[in-house]
C-alpha positions in Angstrom: -51.8 73.1 3.3 -52.2 70.0 5.5 -49.0 68.2 6.7 -48.8 64.4 6.1 -49.4 62.2 9.1 -46.4 60.2 8.2 -42.9 61.4 8.2 -40.0 59.6 6.4 -37.0 58.6 8.5 -33.8 56.8 7.5 -32.0 54.0 9.3 -30.1 54.8 12.4 -26.4 54.0 12.8 -27.3 51.2 15.3 -29.7 49.6 12.8 -27.1 49.7 10.1 -24.5 48.1 12.3 -26.9 45.4 13.4 -27.7 44.7 9.8 -24.1 44.4 8.9 -23.5 42.2 11.8 -26.3 39.9 10.8 -25.0 39.7 7.2 -21.5 39.0 8.5 -22.7 36.2 10.7 -24.7 34.7 7.8 -21.6 35.0 5.6 -19.5 33.2 8.2 -22.1 30.5 8.7 -22.3 30.0 4.9 -18.5 29.8 4.6 -18.3 27.4 7.5 -20.9 25.1 5.9 -19.1 25.3 2.5 -15.7 24.7 4.0 -17.0 21.7 6.0 -18.5 20.3 2.9 -15.2 20.7 0.9 -13.2 19.2 3.8 -15.6 16.3 4.0 -15.4 15.7 0.2 -11.6 15.9 0.4 -11.6 13.4 3.3 -13.9 11.0 1.4 -11.8 11.4 -1.8 -8.6 10.7 0.2 -10.1 7.6 1.8 -11.3 6.3 -1.6 -7.8 6.8 -3.0 -6.3 5.0 0.0 -8.7 2.1 -0.4 -8.0 1.9 -4.1 -4.3 1.8 -3.4 -4.8 -0.8 -0.7 -6.8 -3.1 -3.0 -4.2 -2.6 -5.8 -1.3 -3.5 -3.4 -3.0 -6.7 -2.4 -3.8 -7.6 -6.0 -0.2 -7.2 -7.0 1.0 -9.1 -3.9 -1.5 -11.9 -4.5 -0.3 -12.2 -8.1 3.2 -12.6 -6.9 2.6 -15.0 -3.9 0.2 -17.4 -5.6 2.9 -18.1 -8.1 5.8 -18.6 -5.6 8.4 -20.9 -7.2 10.5 -23.4 -5.3 13.7 -21.7 -6.5 16.7 -20.7 -4.5 18.1 -17.2 -5.1 21.6 -15.7 -5.2 22.0 -12.1 -4.1 25.0 -9.9 -4.8 26.8 -12.9 -6.4 26.8 -14.9 -3.1 25.9 -18.6 -2.7 22.3 -19.5 -3.2 20.1 -18.8 -0.2 18.4 -22.0 1.0 15.1 -20.4 2.0 12.4 -20.2 -0.7 10.5 -17.5 1.2 12.8 -15.1 3.0 11.5 -12.7 5.7 12.8 -10.9 8.7 13.2 -7.6 10.5 15.1 -5.0 8.4 15.5 -7.5 5.5 15.9 -5.9 2.1 16.8 -2.7 3.8 13.3 -2.4 5.2 12.3 -0.1 8.1 10.5 -3.1 9.5 9.8 -6.6 8.3 10.8 -7.3 4.7 10.2 -10.4 2.7 11.1 -11.8 -0.7 10.9 -14.9 -3.0 11.0 -16.0 -6.6 7.8 -16.0 -8.5 6.9 -17.8 -11.7 4.7 -16.6 -14.5 6.5 -13.4 -15.5 5.2 -13.4 -19.0 7.9 -13.5 -21.8 6.1 -14.5 -25.0 8.3 -16.8 -27.1 11.2 -15.8 -24.9 11.6 -12.5 -26.9 13.2 -10.8 -23.9 16.7 -11.9 -22.6 15.3 -13.3 -19.3 13.3 -16.2 -18.0 9.7 -16.3 -16.7 11.0 -16.3 -13.2 11.3 -13.1 -11.2 12.9 -12.2 -7.9 10.6 -9.9 -5.9 10.7 -8.4 -2.5 8.5 -6.2 -0.3 9.6 -3.7 2.3 8.7 -0.5 4.2 10.5 2.8 3.6 9.3 5.9 5.4 5.8 4.3 5.8 5.6 3.4 2.2 5.1 -0.2 1.1 7.5 -0.8 -1.8 7.8 -3.7 -4.2 11.4 -4.5 -5.4 12.1 -6.7 -8.4 15.1 -7.7 -10.5 15.3 -8.6 -14.2 17.3 -11.7 -13.3 16.8 -14.2 -10.4 20.6 -14.5 -9.7 22.1 -11.0 -9.6 25.7 -9.9 -9.7 27.4 -7.8 -7.1 25.9 -4.3 -6.8 22.8 -5.0 -8.9 20.1 -2.5 -8.1 16.4 -3.5 -8.0 13.6 -1.6 -9.6 11.3 0.0 -7.0 7.6 0.3 -7.2 5.7 2.2 -4.6 2.4 0.6 -3.8 0.9 2.1 -0.6 1.5 5.1 1.7 0.7 5.4 5.3 1.8 1.9 6.4 3.3 1.6 9.9 4.1 -2.1 10.0 4.0 -5.5 8.2 3.0 -8.8 9.8 3.4 -12.3 8.5 2.2 -15.7 9.4 2.5 -19.0 7.5 0.2 -22.0 7.2 2.5 -25.1 7.4 1.2 -28.6 8.3 -2.3 -27.4 9.1 -1.1 -24.8 11.6 -0.1 -21.1 11.6 3.5 -20.3 12.4 5.5 -17.0 12.5 8.8 -18.5 11.2 9.6 -20.8 8.4 12.3 -23.5 8.1 14.9 -22.9 5.5 13.4 -25.3 2.9 9.8 -24.9 4.0 7.2 -23.7 1.6 3.9 -22.6 3.2 0.5 -23.5 1.8 -0.9 -20.1 2.6 0.5 -16.8 3.8 -1.3 -14.3 6.1 -0.1 -10.8 5.4 -1.1 -7.8 7.5 -0.5 -4.1 7.0 -0.9 -1.7 9.9 -2.3 1.3 8.1 -2.8 4.8 9.4 -6.3 5.0 7.8 -7.8 1.6 8.4 -5.7 0.1 11.2 -4.7 -3.5 10.7 -5.8 -5.0 7.3 -5.0 -8.7 6.8 -5.4 -11.0 3.8 -4.8 -14.8 3.5 -3.2 -15.7 0.2 -2.8 -19.2 -1.1 0.3 -20.5 -2.9 -0.8 -22.5 -6.0 2.2 -22.6 -8.3 4.9 -24.2 -6.2 7.1 -26.6 -8.2 8.0 -30.1 -7.0 11.7 -29.4 -7.2 14.0 -26.4 -7.7 13.5 -24.7 -11.1 16.6 -23.3 -12.6 16.9 -20.6 -15.3 
């Protein structure tokens, strides 16, 4: 009987180890690509969420500021504050600059609710979170607590400038009402973001509730 020219042989241990190593490297590369893609998608999603929150914060802020009312305010039962637009370092218990004013246009159809259409609002920073504070009544009694609305996270600082008599200033007189307000937020994601907001609903004289 003639023997076959070809003999069968299996894989050597070295070949098996090399194959396993190649498959392991391919698996690691695939995991790295998938992981990078997931991280990239998460980063894009996070940025989109931050951008949406930033736009929402400016929309709410603009809705308040454009309807700024020339109305003095009493806090904690004290005498009315002369300034119509109050701002300053640590104001309203802010970690940085805080500011507040009275706005008109707080809808109350047919005066159903026991309040006017004026609303006292304030903005401040707390632990890098931009917060909006508001009261049900313009003149509040001692110890009245505001309602707090968190608008934007990752904010390091607030900056303010005012357009008065065709020039930009950083401080307002007690009875001054600016034509426009430039508000800037120093954000951790986008850096400094600024918006110039006009004031269109200022009354000619103090409006009482």
